[in-house]
N, C-alpha and C positions, 0 to 999 in steps of 0.2 A: 504494500500500500504506500509506504513512504510519504513523499511530498503530496500525494493525492488526498491525504487526510487534512491538509491545511489550505487556507486561502492565500493567494488567489487561485492556486493550482486546482483546487477542488471545483471551484466555480467554472473555470475555463474547461475543465474536463467534462463537467456536466453539460455545458453549452455545446461542446463539440459532439457529445453523444446524442443530444437532442436533435441537432441539425442533421447529423449523419443518419440518424434513424428515420427522420421525416423524409429526407431527400434521396437517401441511398438504400438503407436496409429495408424499409417498408415496401418500396416498389419492387425490390428483388424478391422479398418474401411473397408478395402478392402474385407476381408472375410465376414463381416456382410452385405455389400452392393452388394455382388455378386448376390443375389436373389432380384429382383425388389420389391417384397412385403415388404422387410425390409428397403428399402430406405425411407428417410423422405417423399418423394413424389414418389410413384411407377412408374410414367411416366418419371421420370428423368433417364438420362443415368448413368452408373456407374461413369464415369468421373465427371459429374455434382454433383452427391451425394458426392463424395470425395472432390471436390472443396469446397462445402458449409461447410462440416465438418472442413476442414482446415482453412477456413476464420473465422469460428466461434471461433475456438480455438485461432487463431492469435489475434482476437479482444479481447478475454478474457485476454490473456497474456498482450497485450498492455495496457488494462485497469488497470491491477494489478500493473504495473510498472510506471503508470502515463503517458503513451504514449512513443513512440519511438522518438529518435532525428530526427528532421525534419528541412527543410528549412522554413524560416519565413520572416516576414516583416523587420527584422533588417539588412538583407543583400541582395545583388543582384548578380545573376550569369548571365554573358553575354559573349558570344563568337560567333564564326561563326555558330555554331549549335543552341545555346540558345540565342534567341533574346529578351533580357530584357532591361528595362529602368526604371528610377524613374519617378513617376507621382506626380505632384504638389498636395499639400493638398487640400481638398475640400474647396472652397471659403466660408468664414464665412457668406457672405450675402446670400448664398444659403441654409443655415441651419436656417430654419424658423419654426414658429408655434410649434407644439408638439415636433418635433425633437429638436428644440432649448431647450425646457424644459428638455427633456430626457438627452441631452448632458450635461446640467448643473447639473442634479441630479447625473449622473455617473461620472462627472468630466472628460469628454472625450475631448481630444485635437486633432484637425485635424492636420495631419502630412503627409509629402511625403511618398508614398508607392510604392514598386516595382510592376512592371507588366510585363507580358510575352506575346509575340506574337508567334503564330504558323501560318505558311503560306502553302498554297497548292503548290505554286510555289516558289522555292528558289530565283528567280530573283527579287521578290518584296522586296523593301527596308522597313526597320522598320519605321513605322509611315508614310508611303507614302500616299498621298491624295487618296481618293476613286476613283475607276474607274467608268465609267458610268454604272448605274444600279447595282452596287455592294452592297451586304448586308454584314454586319460584325457580327460575333458572339461575344457577350460580356459574357464571361464565369465566373460564380461564383461557385467555387468548394464546394463539400460537405466535411463531416468529423465531424459532430456534433458541429461545431463552435469551436472545441477544437483540431482538428487534420487535417492532410493533407495540401497540398500546391498547389498554382497555378503554380508551376514550372513544365515544360513539362516532367520532369522525374518522377513525382509522378503519382500514378495510376488514379486519376480522369481525367487526360489528355487523357486517352484512349477514352473518350467520344468524345472529340474534334478531335483527330486524326482519329477516325472512320468517323465522319461527313465530314472531309476534304479529304477523299479518293476520287479519281477520280470516277465520275458517281453517287455520293451520292446526293450532293446539288450543282447544276450548278451555282447558284447565289452567293454562299459563297466561297470566296477565302482565307479568313484568320480569325483568332480568336484572341481576346485579353482577358487575364485573369488577374485580380487584386489580389495581395497578401495581402488580407485584414488581419488585426490583429486578431489573434486567442484569444479566451478566455482561460486563464490559470486556472488550478485547484489548483495552489500552495497556501498553507496556508501562512499567516493567512487570506488573503483576495484575492479572484480571481481578475485577471487583465483583462482589455479589455471587460467588460460586454456590454450588449446592451446599446446604439445603436452604439458601436464602428465600427462594421463591416458595418453597414448601411452608416455611414459617409465615410468610405473608398470606399464602392461600388459607392457612389455618386461621389467621386473624379475620379474614373476610367471612369464613364459615361461622366462626364464633359470633361475629356481628349479626348475621342473619338469625341466629338462634336466640342470643341473649338480649340484643337491642331491638330487633324488629319483631321477634316473637314467633318465627316459623319453627315448627317441629322438624327434627332432622329428617323424618320420613317424607316430608313435603318439599324437600330440597332436591332439585335435579342438578347434579354437577355435570357440566358440559364443557369439553375442551377440544380444541383443534390443534393438530400437529404437536408442538411442544406443550401446548395447553392440555392435550390429551395425556401426555406423559405426566404432567403435574396433577391432573385429575386422578390418574391411577395412583400416584404417590400419596395424595391426600386421602383417598379412600382406603388404601392399604393401611395407612397409619391409623385411621379411625377404627378400622376393623381389628387390627392387631393389638392396639393399645386400649381396647374398650374397658378392661378391668382397671386401668390406671387413670382413666378420664372420668369426669362427672357424668352422671346418668343422662343428662340432656345433650351432651356432646357425643352423639352416636353417629354411626355411618349414615350416609344420605339414603333416601328412598330409591333414587334412580341415578344411573351413570350413563352418559352419552359420550362416546369417543369418536372423533371425526379425523380420519387419517392420522391416528396417534403415532407419535415417535416413540417406539418401545424398545429399541436396542441401540444404545450409544457405543457399544463395543464392536468387535470385529466378527462376531459369530455369524452374522448374516451377510458377510462380505468375503467369505473365504473361497467362493467359486465364481470368479468373474464371468464365466461363460453362461451361468445359469441364474445367479442371484439377481433379483430385480434392481438392487442398488446400482448395478452396472447395465443390465439389459434394458432398463427403462430410462436411461439417461437421455436418450434421443426423443422420448415421448413425454417427458416431464419438464416442468419449468424451474424447479429448484436447482440452484447452482451447487456444485460439488465443493463446499467449504465446510463439510460436517466435521472433519478432523479438528479444524481450528475452533469451532464452537464447542465441541466436546471437551477439548483440552482446557478451555477457559471455564466451562461449566463444572467439571470435576475438581478443578483447582488444586488445593492442597491434599485432597483425597487420592490424587494420582490416577492415571489412566486405567490402572487395574480395577478401580471402583466401577468403571463402565462395563467391565466384564463380569463382576460378581455381585454388585449391589442391586437387589431387586427393586429398590426405589428409583434407581436410575435407568436400569435396563431390564424391565420385567419380562421381556420376551427373549432374553439372551438364551442361546442354545447351550450355554455352559452348565445348565442344570441337567442336561441329558446325559445318560450313561454313555461312556466311551468318547464323549466330546472333549477336545483339548481344553484343559483348564476347568474341568467340570466340578468346581468346588462351590458353585453358587447356591445359596439357599433359595429354594423354590417356594413362592408364596402360595398358600392355599386359598383358592377363590371360592370355596364352598360357602362362605358366609358373606360373599359380596352381594351388593344390591342388584336389582334387576338392571341389566346392562344392554345397551345398543351400541354396536360398532359399525362404522361405515368406512369403507376403503375404496380406493380407485384401482381399476384393473391395469392401468398403465403408469402408475406412480412408482417412484424409486423405493418407497418404503413398503410396497405391496407385500413382500414375503414376510417381513417381520410383523406386519399387521395380521396376516393369516396365522402366523405362529401364536400371536397373542390371543386371537379369537378361538383357535383350537384349544389352547391351554385352558381358557375360561369355560368353554363349552363342555369340556371333559368332566368338570366337577360342579357346574352350576347350570341348571335347566333354564334359568331365566336370562340367558344370554342369546341375543340375536345378532347375527353378522350379515351385513349386506355389502356386496361388492359391486360397484358400478363399472362395468367392463371397459368403457372408453374414457373414464375420468382420470384426471391428473391428481397430484397431491393437493389436498385441502381445497378442492374446487368450490366448495360452498363459500369460502371466504372471498374468492374472486367475485362471486355474485352474479356473473353474467353467462355462465355456461348453459347450454340447452338442457342438461340433465339436472340442473340445480332445483328446478321445480319438483321433479320426481323425488329427489332426496328430501326436500322439505316436507313434502306430503307424507313420505314414509316416517319421518321423525315425528310429525304431528299425530299420525295414527298410532304410533307406538306409545307416545306419551299419554294420549287419551285412553288407550286400551289398558294402561296400568292404574287407572283411577280406582 
């Protein structure tokens, strides 16, 4: 990245990419993809093929400059349209067992964190007590733990805005998203490594129960990409530590995982000719900088944690007999809440998502896995793909069926 992280070099580089994309790349992409055979996936529409090419290029540019300026945990935006507030730090007495150890290793301090509400009806007050029978979405956004925001203006909120449309999920009237601290890639040492985001996610969960008044069984934890990883980690913690936590801080009633990032280790990347991490690079938009993000995220825990820690890599194959490094503790999903998993058939994380789904389905009957054959990674967050409507409909039906 070098000089591209600083002005005026960053601005000049972005200007160059904008102009070259408009006048050179886009016309070439358009001509190339006019014939379905030459599209990354022949069944894609021309518009979808162009979308994926644009997002791939944008992700690569963002990676080279160290990420675009974004909203983060240091500030709060709140007005008549943006319903934000500060959430109290996660109570120290709720940080127990392994999480307490990881917090000490990473020198993580619990702190107040911004959060944002989205309402189906504008008449609902911020933080109003739940209505009879109401379910609430607790949204954990994606972005590789290094990018994006819980703010309603950022693109992950497309997911929640879609679910809150009239006629999608009758039992859901609003959503709350926590602005968890992002891991930074800044030298000399990354900031906010694991388990910082988990501590912040716990703070938002406790807020919904103790401040707003939702029962745990009426909370639907939903996360996309890295947010799916965080949702799994939070739910695992609440299930495994139930005896050490207060009676009201229980596991959520429902869990929704959208293109979840479930293996930060190498166990799904050992076979370049068959693993989707490699075979789907030409059909997905995410750029291949995962090693950088993973190194920053595990921080002082070391890369070995990505191979053996089930809170970081729940789908790691290192739990399987005969697999290299098979010393990982495998989580029991028998006590997990009702779970819906969505994945894309041409996304790079496809195989690890399949592993995660199979692992949960083996022990929990309340798990449903839907794979959309022509979809890329986290397509619901992009908000404009043709199959977004089908996925939103499936999510709404699943939510209403669980009432």
